[in-house]
C-alpha positions in Angstrom: -158.0 17.5 28.3 -157.0 17.0 24.6 -158.2 13.4 24.7 -161.4 14.3 26.4 -162.3 17.3 24.3 -162.2 19.8 27.2 -161.7 22.6 24.7 -162.4 25.7 26.9 -160.3 24.4 29.7 -157.4 23.4 27.5 -157.5 26.7 25.6 -157.3 28.6 28.9 -154.2 26.6 29.8 -152.6 27.4 26.4 -153.6 31.0 26.7 -151.9 31.0 30.1 -148.6 29.8 28.7 -148.8 26.0 28.2 -147.0 25.4 24.9 -149.5 24.5 22.1 -147.1 21.8 20.9 -146.6 20.2 24.2 -145.9 16.4 23.9 -146.3 13.4 26.1 -143.7 10.7 26.5 -144.7 9.2 23.1 -144.3 12.4 21.2 -148.0 12.9 20.9 -148.9 16.6 20.8 -152.1 18.0 22.2 -153.2 18.4 18.6 -152.5 14.7 17.7 -154.5 13.5 20.8 -157.4 15.8 20.0 -157.5 14.7 16.4 -157.2 11.0 17.2 -160.1 11.3 19.6 -162.3 13.2 17.1 -162.5 16.5 19.0 -162.8 19.0 16.0 -163.5 22.0 18.2 -160.4 21.3 20.3 -158.3 20.8 17.2 -159.6 24.2 15.9 -158.8 25.9 19.2 -155.3 24.5 19.3 -154.6 25.5 15.7 -155.9 29.0 16.5 -153.3 29.1 19.3 -150.4 28.2 17.1 -150.3 24.4 17.3 -148.2 23.0 14.4 -150.3 20.6 12.4 -147.2 18.8 11.0 -145.5 17.7 14.2 -144.7 14.0 14.0 -144.9 11.7 17.1 -142.4 9.0 17.9 -144.2 6.6 15.6 -144.1 9.0 12.7 -147.8 9.9 12.9 -149.3 13.4 12.4 -152.6 14.9 13.6 -153.9 14.7 10.0 -153.1 11.0 9.6 -154.9 10.4 13.0 -157.9 12.3 11.8 -158.0 10.5 8.5 -157.7 7.1 10.3 -160.7 8.1 12.5 -162.6 9.4 9.5 -163.3 12.7 11.1 -164.3 15.0 8.2 -164.5 18.1 10.3 -161.2 17.5 12.0 -159.5 16.8 8.7 -161.0 20.0 7.3 -159.6 22.1 10.2 -156.2 20.6 9.8 -156.1 21.1 6.0 -157.3 24.7 6.4 -154.4 25.3 8.7 -151.9 24.0 6.2 -151.4 20.4 7.3 -149.4 18.5 4.8 -151.0 15.3 3.6 -147.6 13.8 2.8 -146.0 14.5 6.2 -144.9 11.7 8.5 -145.1 8.0 7.9 -147.5 6.6 7.3 -148.7 9.8 5.8 -152.4 10.8 5.8 -152.6 9.8 2.1 -151.1 6.4 2.8 -153.4 5.9 5.8 -156.5 6.7 3.6 -155.2 4.3 0.9 -154.2 1.5 3.3 -157.6 1.5 5.1 -159.5 2.0 1.9 -161.1 5.3 3.0 -162.3 6.9 -0.2 -164.1 9.8 1.5 -160.8 10.7 3.2 -158.9 10.3 0.0 -161.3 12.7 -1.7 -160.9 15.3 1.1 -157.1 15.1 0.7 -157.3 15.4 -3.1 -159.7 18.4 -2.9 -157.1 20.1 -0.7 -155.0 20.4 -3.8 -151.9 18.9 -2.2 
C-alpha cells in the first residue's frame, strides 16, 4: 500500500492500530517506501499519524534522502515540514543531492534552514 500510494487504505490500517513506523525485512518504513515511490499524499498521511521522518533503514537511508533521490519536491516539502533532518542517515539527504547533482533539491534543503 505504501509503495502503491493507497493512501486511504493505508491510513485506515494505521488508524486501526498498525504501527506508523512498521518496517519490512530491510528496515524500510512505510514512510520510506511511500517517499521513494513518490506518493506525497501517502507521506503526508503517514506523517499526520505519527510516522517518524528520521527512521533509518538497514542501508542507512531515510525517507528524506529517498524523496531527494527521486526529486519529489512535494514529498520533500512534507518531510521537511514534519521536521525531517537533512543530515540524518548516510548517505544523508544533503549528500544524496550533492552526489547526484540535484541543485533544486539542494536549494529545498537549504531553504529549510537546517
